N, CA, C, O and CB atoms as a CASP TS submission, in Angstrom:
PFRMAT TS
TARGET T0000
AUTHOR 0000-0000-0000
METHOD Language model
MODEL 1
PARENT N/A
ATOM      1  N   MET     1     -27.649  32.678  23.675  1.00  0.00           N
ATOM      2  CA  MET     1     -25.976  32.529  23.700  1.00  0.00           C
ATOM      3  C   MET     1     -25.796  31.710  22.201  1.00  0.00           C
ATOM      4  O   MET     1     -26.577  30.931  21.653  1.00  0.00           O
ATOM      5  CB  MET     1     -25.265  31.422  25.310  1.00  0.00           C
ATOM      6  N   ARG     2     -24.492  32.189  21.775  1.00  0.00           N
ATOM      7  CA  ARG     2     -24.036  31.659  20.240  1.00  0.00           C
ATOM      8  C   ARG     2     -23.049  30.442  20.508  1.00  0.00           C
ATOM      9  O   ARG     2     -22.464  30.320  21.585  1.00  0.00           O
ATOM     10  CB  ARG     2     -23.139  32.972  19.241  1.00  0.00           C
ATOM     11  N   CYS     3     -22.927  29.690  19.616  1.00  0.00           N
ATOM     12  CA  CYS     3     -21.735  28.576  19.643  1.00  0.00           C
ATOM     13  C   CYS     3     -20.502  29.195  19.482  1.00  0.00           C
ATOM     14  O   CYS     3     -20.515  30.119  18.669  1.00  0.00           O
ATOM     15  CB  CYS     3     -21.821  27.478  18.514  1.00  0.00           C
ATOM     16  N   PRO     4     -19.605  28.993  19.936  1.00  0.00           N
ATOM     17  CA  PRO     4     -18.329  29.430  19.905  1.00  0.00           C
ATOM     18  C   PRO     4     -17.316  28.770  18.777  1.00  0.00           C
ATOM     19  O   PRO     4     -16.197  29.120  18.401  1.00  0.00           O
ATOM     20  CB  PRO     4     -17.853  29.215  21.246  1.00  0.00           C
ATOM     21  N   ARG     5     -18.253  27.569  18.357  1.00  0.00           N
ATOM     22  CA  ARG     5     -17.474  26.883  17.205  1.00  0.00           C
ATOM     23  C   ARG     5     -18.103  27.411  15.841  1.00  0.00           C
ATOM     24  O   ARG     5     -17.335  27.735  14.935  1.00  0.00           O
ATOM     25  CB  ARG     5     -17.592  25.168  17.300  1.00  0.00           C
ATOM     26  N   CYS     6     -19.602  27.514  15.659  1.00  0.00           N
ATOM     27  CA  CYS     6     -20.169  27.811  14.491  1.00  0.00           C
ATOM     28  C   CYS     6     -20.988  28.896  14.380  1.00  0.00           C
ATOM     29  O   CYS     6     -21.446  29.225  13.286  1.00  0.00           O
ATOM     30  CB  CYS     6     -20.767  26.872  14.105  1.00  0.00           C
ATOM     31  N   ARG     7     -21.222  29.480  15.372  1.00  0.00           N
ATOM     32  CA  ARG     7     -21.914  30.689  15.748  1.00  0.00           C
ATOM     33  C   ARG     7     -23.461  30.439  15.723  1.00  0.00           C
ATOM     34  O   ARG     7     -24.227  31.395  15.601  1.00  0.00           O
ATOM     35  CB  ARG     7     -21.509  31.860  14.785  1.00  0.00           C
ATOM     36  N   GLY     8     -23.921  29.153  15.838  1.00  0.00           N
ATOM     37  CA  GLY     8     -25.140  28.797  16.122  1.00  0.00           C
ATOM     38  C   GLY     8     -25.795  29.071  17.217  1.00  0.00           C
ATOM     39  O   GLY     8     -25.266  29.649  18.167  1.00  0.00           O
ATOM     40  N   PHE     9     -27.325  28.587  17.192  1.00  0.00           N
ATOM     41  CA  PHE     9     -27.954  28.666  18.342  1.00  0.00           C
ATOM     42  C   PHE     9     -27.878  27.695  19.418  1.00  0.00           C
ATOM     43  O   PHE     9     -28.034  26.497  19.182  1.00  0.00           O
ATOM     44  CB  PHE     9     -29.052  28.790  18.060  1.00  0.00           C
ATOM     45  N   MET    10     -27.629  28.171  20.678  1.00  0.00           N
ATOM     46  CA  MET    10     -27.307  26.978  22.086  1.00  0.00           C
ATOM     47  C   MET    10     -28.840  27.029  23.004  1.00  0.00           C
ATOM     48  O   MET    10     -29.580  27.973  23.281  1.00  0.00           O
ATOM     49  CB  MET    10     -25.615  27.702  23.445  1.00  0.00           C
ATOM     50  N   VAL    11     -28.901  25.768  23.270  1.00  0.00           N
ATOM     51  CA  VAL    11     -30.011  25.498  24.098  1.00  0.00           C
ATOM     52  C   VAL    11     -29.333  24.764  25.318  1.00  0.00           C
ATOM     53  O   VAL    11     -28.315  24.073  25.283  1.00  0.00           O
ATOM     54  CB  VAL    11     -31.171  24.624  23.327  1.00  0.00           C
ATOM     55  N   VAL    12     -29.971  25.009  26.193  1.00  0.00           N
ATOM     56  CA  VAL    12     -29.585  24.235  27.636  1.00  0.00           C
ATOM     57  C   VAL    12     -30.207  22.365  27.543  1.00  0.00           C
ATOM     58  O   VAL    12     -31.345  21.946  27.332  1.00  0.00           O
ATOM     59  CB  VAL    12     -30.644  25.307  29.207  1.00  0.00           C
ATOM     60  N   ASP    13     -29.106  21.723  27.760  1.00  0.00           N
ATOM     61  CA  ASP    13     -29.452  20.414  27.723  1.00  0.00           C
ATOM     62  C   ASP    13     -28.975  19.502  28.883  1.00  0.00           C
ATOM     63  O   ASP    13     -27.965  19.795  29.522  1.00  0.00           O
ATOM     64  CB  ASP    13     -29.001  19.941  26.528  1.00  0.00           C
ATOM     65  N   HIS    14     -29.721  18.376  29.155  1.00  0.00           N
ATOM     66  CA  HIS    14     -29.127  17.776  30.322  1.00  0.00           C
ATOM     67  C   HIS    14     -28.149  16.632  29.912  1.00  0.00           C
ATOM     68  O   HIS    14     -28.292  16.212  28.763  1.00  0.00           O
ATOM     69  CB  HIS    14     -30.238  17.246  31.261  1.00  0.00           C
ATOM     70  N   PHE    15     -27.282  16.128  30.600  1.00  0.00           N
ATOM     71  CA  PHE    15     -26.271  15.159  30.248  1.00  0.00           C
ATOM     72  C   PHE    15     -25.930  14.357  31.474  1.00  0.00           C
ATOM     73  O   PHE    15     -25.903  14.867  32.594  1.00  0.00           O
ATOM     74  CB  PHE    15     -25.026  15.834  29.666  1.00  0.00           C
ATOM     75  N   THR    16     -25.647  12.971  31.214  1.00  0.00           N
ATOM     76  CA  THR    16     -25.161  12.160  32.511  1.00  0.00           C
ATOM     77  C   THR    16     -23.882  11.818  32.395  1.00  0.00           C
ATOM     78  O   THR    16     -23.457  11.273  31.376  1.00  0.00           O
ATOM     79  CB  THR    16     -25.890  10.884  32.801  1.00  0.00           C
ATOM     80  N   ASP    17     -22.938  12.177  33.695  1.00  0.00           N
ATOM     81  CA  ASP    17     -21.726  11.968  33.582  1.00  0.00           C
ATOM     82  C   ASP    17     -21.480  10.304  34.114  1.00  0.00           C
ATOM     83  O   ASP    17     -21.605  10.006  35.302  1.00  0.00           O
ATOM     84  CB  ASP    17     -20.996  13.142  34.374  1.00  0.00           C
ATOM     85  N   MET    18     -21.172   9.449  33.218  1.00  0.00           N
ATOM     86  CA  MET    18     -21.114   8.080  33.730  1.00  0.00           C
ATOM     87  C   MET    18     -19.688   7.752  34.332  1.00  0.00           C
ATOM     88  O   MET    18     -19.568   6.566  34.637  1.00  0.00           O
ATOM     89  CB  MET    18     -21.470   7.074  32.570  1.00  0.00           C
ATOM     90  N   GLN    19     -18.551   8.567  34.575  1.00  0.00           N
ATOM     91  CA  GLN    19     -17.367   8.434  34.973  1.00  0.00           C
ATOM     92  C   GLN    19     -17.258   8.725  36.514  1.00  0.00           C
ATOM     93  O   GLN    19     -16.232   8.430  37.126  1.00  0.00           O
ATOM     94  CB  GLN    19     -16.566   9.239  34.158  1.00  0.00           C
ATOM     95  N   SER    20     -18.358   9.321  37.136  1.00  0.00           N
ATOM     96  CA  SER    20     -18.198   9.751  38.414  1.00  0.00           C
ATOM     97  C   SER    20     -18.149   8.593  39.200  1.00  0.00           C
ATOM     98  O   SER    20     -18.919   7.655  38.994  1.00  0.00           O
ATOM     99  CB  SER    20     -19.194  10.659  38.836  1.00  0.00           C
ATOM    100  N   ASP    21     -17.182   8.586  40.210  1.00  0.00           N
ATOM    101  CA  ASP    21     -17.105   7.591  41.289  1.00  0.00           C
ATOM    102  C   ASP    21     -18.438   7.275  42.080  1.00  0.00           C
ATOM    103  O   ASP    21     -18.666   6.153  42.532  1.00  0.00           O
ATOM    104  CB  ASP    21     -16.080   8.071  42.261  1.00  0.00           C
ATOM    105  N   SER    22     -19.189   8.204  42.197  1.00  0.00           N
ATOM    106  CA  SER    22     -20.329   8.166  43.154  1.00  0.00           C
ATOM    107  C   SER    22     -21.450   7.480  42.360  1.00  0.00           C
ATOM    108  O   SER    22     -22.404   7.082  43.028  1.00  0.00           O
ATOM    109  CB  SER    22     -20.772   9.668  43.698  1.00  0.00           C
ATOM    110  N   GLY    23     -21.478   7.279  41.006  1.00  0.00           N
ATOM    111  CA  GLY    23     -22.555   6.674  40.319  1.00  0.00           C
ATOM    112  C   GLY    23     -22.784   7.742  39.246  1.00  0.00           C
ATOM    113  O   GLY    23     -21.921   8.590  39.021  1.00  0.00           O
ATOM    114  N   PRO    24     -23.893   7.703  38.616  1.00  0.00           N
ATOM    115  CA  PRO    24     -24.423   8.663  37.610  1.00  0.00           C
ATOM    116  C   PRO    24     -24.705  10.168  37.988  1.00  0.00           C
ATOM    117  O   PRO    24     -25.526  10.431  38.867  1.00  0.00           O
ATOM    118  CB  PRO    24     -25.666   8.112  37.141  1.00  0.00           C
ATOM    119  N   LEU    25     -24.127  10.992  37.425  1.00  0.00           N
ATOM    120  CA  LEU    25     -24.274  12.470  37.864  1.00  0.00           C
ATOM    121  C   LEU    25     -24.838  13.465  36.638  1.00  0.00           C
ATOM    122  O   LEU    25     -24.170  13.844  35.676  1.00  0.00           O
ATOM    123  CB  LEU    25     -22.741  13.021  38.375  1.00  0.00           C
ATOM    124  N   TRP    26     -26.261  13.797  36.922  1.00  0.00           N
ATOM    125  CA  TRP    26     -26.640  14.746  35.999  1.00  0.00           C
ATOM    126  C   TRP    26     -26.025  16.029  35.941  1.00  0.00           C
ATOM    127  O   TRP    26     -25.652  16.588  36.973  1.00  0.00           O
ATOM    128  CB  TRP    26     -27.846  14.935  36.130  1.00  0.00           C
ATOM    129  N   LEU    27     -25.887  16.549  34.790  1.00  0.00           N
ATOM    130  CA  LEU    27     -25.312  17.873  34.679  1.00  0.00           C
ATOM    131  C   LEU    27     -26.067  18.777  33.533  1.00  0.00           C
ATOM    132  O   LEU    27     -26.482  18.147  32.561  1.00  0.00           O
ATOM    133  CB  LEU    27     -23.751  17.702  34.349  1.00  0.00           C
ATOM    134  N   ARG    28     -26.239  19.911  33.554  1.00  0.00           N
ATOM    135  CA  ARG    28     -26.811  20.807  32.375  1.00  0.00           C
ATOM    136  C   ARG    28     -25.752  21.610  31.860  1.00  0.00           C
ATOM    137  O   ARG    28     -24.911  22.215  32.525  1.00  0.00           O
ATOM    138  CB  ARG    28     -27.990  21.781  32.804  1.00  0.00           C
ATOM    139  N   ALA    29     -25.867  21.565  30.599  1.00  0.00           N
ATOM    140  CA  ALA    29     -24.659  22.404  29.585  1.00  0.00           C
ATOM    141  C   ALA    29     -25.308  22.817  28.431  1.00  0.00           C
ATOM    142  O   ALA    29     -26.416  22.363  28.144  1.00  0.00           O
ATOM    143  CB  ALA    29     -23.302  21.462  29.026  1.00  0.00           C
ATOM    144  N   TRP    30     -24.711  23.662  27.711  1.00  0.00           N
ATOM    145  CA  TRP    30     -25.203  24.220  26.414  1.00  0.00           C
ATOM    146  C   TRP    30     -24.987  23.398  25.423  1.00  0.00           C
ATOM    147  O   TRP    30     -23.941  22.753  25.490  1.00  0.00           O
ATOM    148  CB  TRP    30     -24.655  25.428  26.047  1.00  0.00           C
ATOM    149  N   ARG    31     -25.738  23.213  24.431  1.00  0.00           N
ATOM    150  CA  ARG    31     -25.606  22.178  23.203  1.00  0.00           C
ATOM    151  C   ARG    31     -26.019  23.121  22.013  1.00  0.00           C
ATOM    152  O   ARG    31     -27.032  23.819  22.067  1.00  0.00           O
ATOM    153  CB  ARG    31     -26.700  20.693  23.326  1.00  0.00           C
ATOM    154  N   CYS    32     -25.087  23.090  20.835  1.00  0.00           N
ATOM    155  CA  CYS    32     -25.593  23.828  19.871  1.00  0.00           C
ATOM    156  C   CYS    32     -26.653  23.002  18.861  1.00  0.00           C
ATOM    157  O   CYS    32     -26.361  21.861  18.505  1.00  0.00           O
ATOM    158  CB  CYS    32     -24.410  24.396  19.169  1.00  0.00           C
ATOM    159  N   VAL    33     -27.460  23.418  18.577  1.00  0.00           N
ATOM    160  CA  VAL    33     -28.606  22.796  17.582  1.00  0.00           C
ATOM    161  C   VAL    33     -27.882  22.604  16.237  1.00  0.00           C
ATOM    162  O   VAL    33     -28.140  21.601  15.572  1.00  0.00           O
ATOM    163  CB  VAL    33     -30.024  23.864  17.353  1.00  0.00           C
ATOM    164  N   ASN    34     -27.034  23.467  15.824  1.00  0.00           N
ATOM    165  CA  ASN    34     -26.414  23.147  14.467  1.00  0.00           C
ATOM    166  C   ASN    34     -25.238  22.321  14.458  1.00  0.00           C
ATOM    167  O   ASN    34     -25.219  21.403  13.639  1.00  0.00           O
ATOM    168  CB  ASN    34     -26.045  24.339  13.780  1.00  0.00           C
ATOM    169  N   CYS    35     -24.140  22.502  15.311  1.00  0.00           N
ATOM    170  CA  CYS    35     -23.102  21.514  15.133  1.00  0.00           C
ATOM    171  C   CYS    35     -23.039  20.450  16.094  1.00  0.00           C
ATOM    172  O   CYS    35     -22.465  19.410  15.772  1.00  0.00           O
ATOM    173  CB  CYS    35     -21.882  22.117  15.119  1.00  0.00           C
ATOM    174  N   GLY    36     -23.582  20.577  17.294  1.00  0.00           N
ATOM    175  CA  GLY    36     -23.544  19.466  18.398  1.00  0.00           C
ATOM    176  C   GLY    36     -22.555  19.995  19.471  1.00  0.00           C
ATOM    177  O   GLY    36     -22.418  19.269  20.456  1.00  0.00           O
ATOM    178  N   GLU    37     -21.887  21.082  19.434  1.00  0.00           N
ATOM    179  CA  GLU    37     -21.106  21.399  20.253  1.00  0.00           C
ATOM    180  C   GLU    37     -21.560  21.531  21.756  1.00  0.00           C
ATOM    181  O   GLU    37     -22.618  22.127  21.960  1.00  0.00           O
ATOM    182  CB  GLU    37     -20.632  22.408  19.762  1.00  0.00           C
ATOM    183  N   VAL    38     -20.834  21.013  22.859  1.00  0.00           N
ATOM    184  CA  VAL    38     -21.304  20.966  24.120  1.00  0.00           C
ATOM    185  C   VAL    38     -20.364  21.959  24.853  1.00  0.00           C
ATOM    186  O   VAL    38     -19.144  21.849  24.733  1.00  0.00           O
ATOM    187  CB  VAL    38     -21.330  19.510  24.687  1.00  0.00           C
ATOM    188  N   VAL    39     -20.955  22.969  25.643  1.00  0.00           N
ATOM    189  CA  VAL    39     -20.201  23.760  26.281  1.00  0.00           C
ATOM    190  C   VAL    39     -20.511  23.693  27.812  1.00  0.00           C
ATOM    191  O   VAL    39     -21.691  23.925  28.076  1.00  0.00           O
ATOM    192  CB  VAL    39     -20.336  25.032  25.702  1.00  0.00           C
ATOM    193  N   GLU    40     -19.778  23.452  28.770  1.00  0.00           N
ATOM    194  CA  GLU    40     -20.043  23.254  29.970  1.00  0.00           C
ATOM    195  C   GLU    40     -18.702  23.736  30.801  1.00  0.00           C
ATOM    196  O   GLU    40     -17.611  23.499  30.281  1.00  0.00           O
ATOM    197  CB  GLU    40     -20.486  21.815  30.122  1.00  0.00           C
ATOM    198  N   PRO    41     -18.748  24.377  32.023  1.00  0.00           N
ATOM    199  CA  PRO    41     -17.730  24.855  32.786  1.00  0.00           C
ATOM    200  C   PRO    41     -16.569  24.027  32.953  1.00  0.00           C
ATOM    201  O   PRO    41     -15.473  24.586  32.904  1.00  0.00           O
ATOM    202  CB  PRO    41     -18.195  25.158  33.944  1.00  0.00           C
ATOM    203  N   GLY    42     -16.628  22.708  33.155  1.00  0.00           N
ATOM    204  CA  GLY    42     -15.677  21.767  33.360  1.00  0.00           C
ATOM    205  C   GLY    42     -14.923  21.633  31.987  1.00  0.00           C
ATOM    206  O   GLY    42     -13.711  21.845  31.949  1.00  0.00           O
ATOM    207  N   ILE    43     -15.697  21.249  30.749  1.00  0.00           N
ATOM    208  CA  ILE    43     -15.132  21.199  29.481  1.00  0.00           C
ATOM    209  C   ILE    43     -14.400  22.206  29.163  1.00  0.00           C
ATOM    210  O   ILE    43     -13.281  21.986  28.697  1.00  0.00           O
ATOM    211  CB  ILE    43     -15.961  21.063  28.580  1.00  0.00           C
ATOM    212  N   THR    44     -14.841  23.476  29.333  1.00  0.00           N
ATOM    213  CA  THR    44     -13.997  24.643  28.995  1.00  0.00           C
ATOM    214  C   THR    44     -12.784  24.820  29.715  1.00  0.00           C
ATOM    215  O   THR    44     -11.814  25.337  29.161  1.00  0.00           O
ATOM    216  CB  THR    44     -14.697  25.804  29.152  1.00  0.00           C
ATOM    217  N   VAL    45     -12.739  24.373  31.110  1.00  0.00           N
ATOM    218  CA  VAL    45     -11.564  24.644  31.643  1.00  0.00           C
ATOM    219  C   VAL    45     -10.599  23.223  30.954  1.00  0.00           C
ATOM    220  O   VAL    45      -9.483  23.545  30.547  1.00  0.00           O
ATOM    221  CB  VAL    45     -11.751  24.796  33.442  1.00  0.00           C
ATOM    222  N   LEU    46     -10.824  22.338  30.873  1.00  0.00           N
ATOM    223  CA  LEU    46      -9.882  21.334  30.221  1.00  0.00           C
ATOM    224  C   LEU    46      -9.570  21.534  29.076  1.00  0.00           C
ATOM    225  O   LEU    46      -8.418  21.230  28.767  1.00  0.00           O
ATOM    226  CB  LEU    46     -10.261  20.146  30.178  1.00  0.00           C
ATOM    227  N   ARG    47     -10.511  22.140  27.983  1.00  0.00           N
ATOM    228  CA  ARG    47     -10.027  22.485  26.613  1.00  0.00           C
ATOM    229  C   ARG    47      -8.851  23.732  26.689  1.00  0.00           C
ATOM    230  O   ARG    47      -7.880  23.820  25.938  1.00  0.00           O
ATOM    231  CB  ARG    47     -11.399  22.968  25.678  1.00  0.00           C
ATOM    232  N   ARG    48      -9.166  24.569  27.683  1.00  0.00           N
ATOM    233  CA  ARG    48      -8.189  25.700  27.773  1.00  0.00           C
ATOM    234  C   ARG    48      -6.934  25.230  28.188  1.00  0.00           C
ATOM    235  O   ARG    48      -5.908  25.663  27.663  1.00  0.00           O
ATOM    236  CB  ARG    48      -8.611  26.766  28.696  1.00  0.00           C
ATOM    237  N   ALA    49      -6.910  24.247  29.224  1.00  0.00           N
ATOM    238  CA  ALA    49      -5.263  23.826  29.624  1.00  0.00           C
ATOM    239  C   ALA    49      -4.970  22.938  28.495  1.00  0.00           C
ATOM    240  O   ALA    49      -3.759  22.791  28.329  1.00  0.00           O
ATOM    241  CB  ALA    49      -4.969  22.914  31.242  1.00  0.00           C
ATOM    242  N   GLN    50      -5.653  22.356  27.739  1.00  0.00           N
ATOM    243  CA  GLN    50      -4.954  21.605  26.611  1.00  0.00           C
ATOM    244  C   GLN    50      -4.443  22.678  25.516  1.00  0.00           C
ATOM    245  O   GLN    50      -3.353  22.638  24.946  1.00  0.00           O
ATOM    246  CB  GLN    50      -6.017  20.488  25.902  1.00  0.00           C
ATOM    247  N   ARG    51      -5.391  23.584  25.351  1.00  0.00           N
ATOM    248  CA  ARG    51      -4.663  24.753  24.294  1.00  0.00           C
ATOM    249  C   ARG    51      -3.495  25.288  24.833  1.00  0.00           C
ATOM    250  O   ARG    51      -2.605  25.593  24.040  1.00  0.00           O
ATOM    251  CB  ARG    51      -5.578  26.076  23.971  1.00  0.00           C
ATOM    252  N   SER    52      -3.315  25.468  26.076  1.00  0.00           N
ATOM    253  CA  SER    52      -1.904  26.086  26.494  1.00  0.00           C
ATOM    254  C   SER    52      -1.112  25.354  26.436  1.00  0.00           C
ATOM    255  O   SER    52      -0.067  25.910  26.098  1.00  0.00           O
ATOM    256  CB  SER    52      -1.688  26.591  27.649  1.00  0.00           C
ATOM    257  N   ARG    53      -0.943  23.800  26.664  1.00  0.00           N
ATOM    258  CA  ARG    53      -0.116  22.978  26.561  1.00  0.00           C
ATOM    259  C   ARG    53       0.136  23.051  25.075  1.00  0.00           C
ATOM    260  O   ARG    53       1.276  23.368  24.733  1.00  0.00           O
ATOM    261  CB  ARG    53      -0.498  21.769  27.151  1.00  0.00           C
ATOM    262  N   LEU    54      -0.650  22.835  24.260  1.00  0.00           N
ATOM    263  CA  LEU    54      -0.362  22.803  22.986  1.00  0.00           C
ATOM    264  C   LEU    54       0.547  24.083  22.416  1.00  0.00           C
ATOM    265  O   LEU    54       1.456  24.002  21.590  1.00  0.00           O
ATOM    266  CB  LEU    54      -1.649  22.672  22.339  1.00  0.00           C
ATOM    267  N   ALA    55       0.134  25.093  22.975  1.00  0.00           N
ATOM    268  CA  ALA    55       0.681  26.341  22.479  1.00  0.00           C
ATOM    269  C   ALA    55       2.150  26.401  23.061  1.00  0.00           C
ATOM    270  O   ALA    55       2.999  27.025  22.425  1.00  0.00           O
ATOM    271  CB  ALA    55      -0.242  27.627  22.932  1.00  0.00           C
ATOM    272  N   ARG    56       2.454  25.821  24.159  1.00  0.00           N
ATOM    273  CA  ARG    56       3.889  25.720  24.748  1.00  0.00           C
ATOM    274  C   ARG    56       4.560  24.892  23.969  1.00  0.00           C
ATOM    275  O   ARG    56       5.710  25.251  23.713  1.00  0.00           O
ATOM    276  CB  ARG    56       4.010  25.228  26.156  1.00  0.00           C
ATOM    277  N   LEU    57       4.115  23.658  23.404  1.00  0.00           N
ATOM    278  CA  LEU    57       5.029  22.813  22.814  1.00  0.00           C
ATOM    279  C   LEU    57       5.043  23.370  21.296  1.00  0.00           C
ATOM    280  O   LEU    57       5.942  22.960  20.562  1.00  0.00           O
ATOM    281  CB  LEU    57       4.602  21.227  22.996  1.00  0.00           C
ATOM    282  N   VAL    58       4.180  24.198  20.838  1.00  0.00           N
ATOM    283  CA  VAL    58       4.420  24.492  19.453  1.00  0.00           C
ATOM    284  C   VAL    58       5.739  25.659  19.500  1.00  0.00           C
ATOM    285  O   VAL    58       6.608  25.792  18.638  1.00  0.00           O
ATOM    286  CB  VAL    58       2.894  25.099  18.705  1.00  0.00           C
ATOM    287  N   ALA    59       5.591  26.422  20.753  1.00  0.00           N
ATOM    288  CA  ALA    59       6.688  27.465  20.970  1.00  0.00           C
ATOM    289  C   ALA    59       7.793  26.798  21.181  1.00  0.00           C
ATOM    290  O   ALA    59       8.790  27.441  20.853  1.00  0.00           O
ATOM    291  CB  ALA    59       6.500  28.412  22.076  1.00  0.00           C
ATOM    292  N   ARG    60       7.988  25.807  21.581  1.00  0.00           N
ATOM    293  CA  ARG    60       9.268  25.044  21.961  1.00  0.00           C
ATOM    294  C   ARG    60       9.931  24.463  20.855  1.00  0.00           C
ATOM    295  O   ARG    60      11.155  24.331  20.821  1.00  0.00           O
ATOM    296  CB  ARG    60       9.016  23.953  22.912  1.00  0.00           C
ATOM    297  N   LEU    61       9.008  24.038  19.761  1.00  0.00           N
ATOM    298  CA  LEU    61       9.385  23.383  18.600  1.00  0.00           C
ATOM    299  C   LEU    61       9.786  24.543  17.698  1.00  0.00           C
ATOM    300  O   LEU    61      10.766  24.374  16.974  1.00  0.00           O
ATOM    301  CB  LEU    61       8.255  22.457  18.021  1.00  0.00           C
ATOM    302  N   LYS    62       9.207  25.569  17.669  1.00  0.00           N
ATOM    303  CA  LYS    62       9.458  26.704  16.744  1.00  0.00           C
ATOM    304  C   LYS    62      11.085  27.296  17.481  1.00  0.00           C
ATOM    305  O   LYS    62      12.099  27.675  16.894  1.00  0.00           O
ATOM    306  CB  LYS    62       7.913  28.013  16.810  1.00  0.00           C
ATOM    307  N   LYS    63      10.868  27.205  18.609  1.00  0.00           N
ATOM    308  CA  LYS    63      12.371  27.840  19.106  1.00  0.00           C
ATOM    309  C   LYS    63      13.463  27.063  18.723  1.00  0.00           C
ATOM    310  O   LYS    63      14.567  27.587  18.569  1.00  0.00           O
ATOM    311  CB  LYS    63      12.550  27.969  20.679  1.00  0.00           C
ATOM    312  N   GLY    64      13.245  25.652  18.521  1.00  0.00           N
ATOM    313  CA  GLY    64      14.378  24.843  18.246  1.00  0.00           C
ATOM    314  C   GLY    64      14.604  24.542  16.758  1.00  0.00           C
ATOM    315  O   GLY    64      15.602  23.934  16.372  1.00  0.00           O
ATOM    316  N   SER    65      13.586  25.015  15.887  1.00  0.00           N
ATOM    317  CA  SER    65      13.691  24.988  14.491  1.00  0.00           C
ATOM    318  C   SER    65      14.603  25.962  13.767  1.00  0.00           C
ATOM    319  O   SER    65      14.741  25.911  12.544  1.00  0.00           O
ATOM    320  CB  SER    65      12.454  25.145  14.015  1.00  0.00           C
ATOM    321  N   SER    66      15.283  26.929  14.603  1.00  0.00           N
ATOM    322  CA  SER    66      15.957  28.016  13.954  1.00  0.00           C
ATOM    323  C   SER    66      17.272  27.306  13.765  1.00  0.00           C
ATOM    324  O   SER    66      18.152  28.000  13.255  1.00  0.00           O
ATOM    325  CB  SER    66      16.018  29.440  14.800  1.00  0.00           C
ATOM    326  N   HIS    67      17.624  25.916  14.109  1.00  0.00           N
ATOM    327  CA  HIS    67      19.084  25.333  13.798  1.00  0.00           C
ATOM    328  C   HIS    67      18.892  24.860  12.384  1.00  0.00           C
ATOM    329  O   HIS    67      17.963  24.154  11.990  1.00  0.00           O
ATOM    330  CB  HIS    67      19.624  24.021  14.854  1.00  0.00           C
ATOM    331  N   VAL    68      20.042  25.412  11.559  1.00  0.00           N
ATOM    332  CA  VAL    68      20.001  24.961  10.084  1.00  0.00           C
ATOM    333  C   VAL    68      20.752  23.853  10.245  1.00  0.00           C
ATOM    334  O   VAL    68      21.770  23.875  10.936  1.00  0.00           O
ATOM    335  CB  VAL    68      20.566  25.945   8.934  1.00  0.00           C
ATOM    336  N   PRO    69      20.274  22.647   9.550  1.00  0.00           N
ATOM    337  CA  PRO    69      21.209  21.699   9.571  1.00  0.00           C
ATOM    338  C   PRO    69      22.356  21.547   8.700  1.00  0.00           C
ATOM    339  O   PRO    69      22.077  21.964   7.575  1.00  0.00           O
ATOM    340  CB  PRO    69      20.638  20.754   9.503  1.00  0.00           C
ATOM    341  N   GLU    70      23.553  21.104   8.792  1.00  0.00           N
ATOM    342  CA  GLU    70      24.819  21.287   7.974  1.00  0.00           C
ATOM    343  C   GLU    70      24.448  20.357   6.665  1.00  0.00           C
ATOM    344  O   GLU    70      23.769  19.341   6.817  1.00  0.00           O
ATOM    345  CB  GLU    70      26.323  20.752   8.865  1.00  0.00           C
ATOM    346  N   SER    71      24.919  20.749   5.408  1.00  0.00           N
ATOM    347  CA  SER    71      24.652  20.066   4.557  1.00  0.00           C
ATOM    348  C   SER    71      25.612  18.821   4.424  1.00  0.00           C
ATOM    349  O   SER    71      26.815  18.787   4.680  1.00  0.00           O
ATOM    350  CB  SER    71      24.544  20.848   3.570  1.00  0.00           C
ATOM    351  N   VAL    72      24.822  17.838   3.977  1.00  0.00           N
ATOM    352  CA  VAL    72      25.862  16.208   4.022  1.00  0.00           C
ATOM    353  C   VAL    72      25.640  15.824   2.613  1.00  0.00           C
ATOM    354  O   VAL    72      24.520  15.770   2.106  1.00  0.00           O
ATOM    355  CB  VAL    72      25.224  14.642   5.253  1.00  0.00           C
ATOM    356  N   PRO    73      26.852  15.531   1.934  1.00  0.00           N
ATOM    357  CA  PRO    73      27.075  15.106   0.615  1.00  0.00           C
ATOM    358  C   PRO    73      26.590  13.688   0.421  1.00  0.00           C
ATOM    359  O   PRO    73      26.796  12.793   1.241  1.00  0.00           O
ATOM    360  CB  PRO    73      28.506  15.232   0.274  1.00  0.00           C
ATOM    361  N   LEU    74      25.925  13.537  -0.726  1.00  0.00           N
ATOM    362  CA  LEU    74      25.214  12.375  -0.924  1.00  0.00           C
ATOM    363  C   LEU    74      25.975  11.445  -1.670  1.00  0.00           C
ATOM    364  O   LEU    74      25.372  10.458  -2.091  1.00  0.00           O
ATOM    365  CB  LEU    74      23.999  12.615  -1.533  1.00  0.00           C
ATOM    366  N   GLY    75      27.241  11.570  -1.931  1.00  0.00           N
ATOM    367  CA  GLY    75      27.959  10.619  -2.496  1.00  0.00           C
ATOM    368  C   GLY    75      27.779  10.111  -3.864  1.00  0.00           C
ATOM    369  O   GLY    75      27.608   8.909  -4.067  1.00  0.00           O
ATOM    370  N   VAL    76      27.812  11.048  -4.882  1.00  0.00           N
ATOM    371  CA  VAL    76      27.513  10.566  -6.195  1.00  0.00           C
ATOM    372  C   VAL    76      28.785  10.200  -7.032  1.00  0.00           C
ATOM    373  O   VAL    76      28.667   9.772  -8.180  1.00  0.00           O
ATOM    374  CB  VAL    76      26.701  11.608  -6.910  1.00  0.00           C
TER
END
């Protein structure tokens, strides 16, 4: 598997989820040996949702930026 960030070599690694309510939870994920990127299904879902929210915000800002502000005299 290739790293989605740097195209480096990925290895399977074990991590501990300390935020689980039922105590520590071990999980397996892919980790890049070059840049340290961690790829796990839960992380991927959250990142995808964050990107779509960001894309919607950018689209909304672009849509509103077509308004040309009227010129205001600066009183010279």
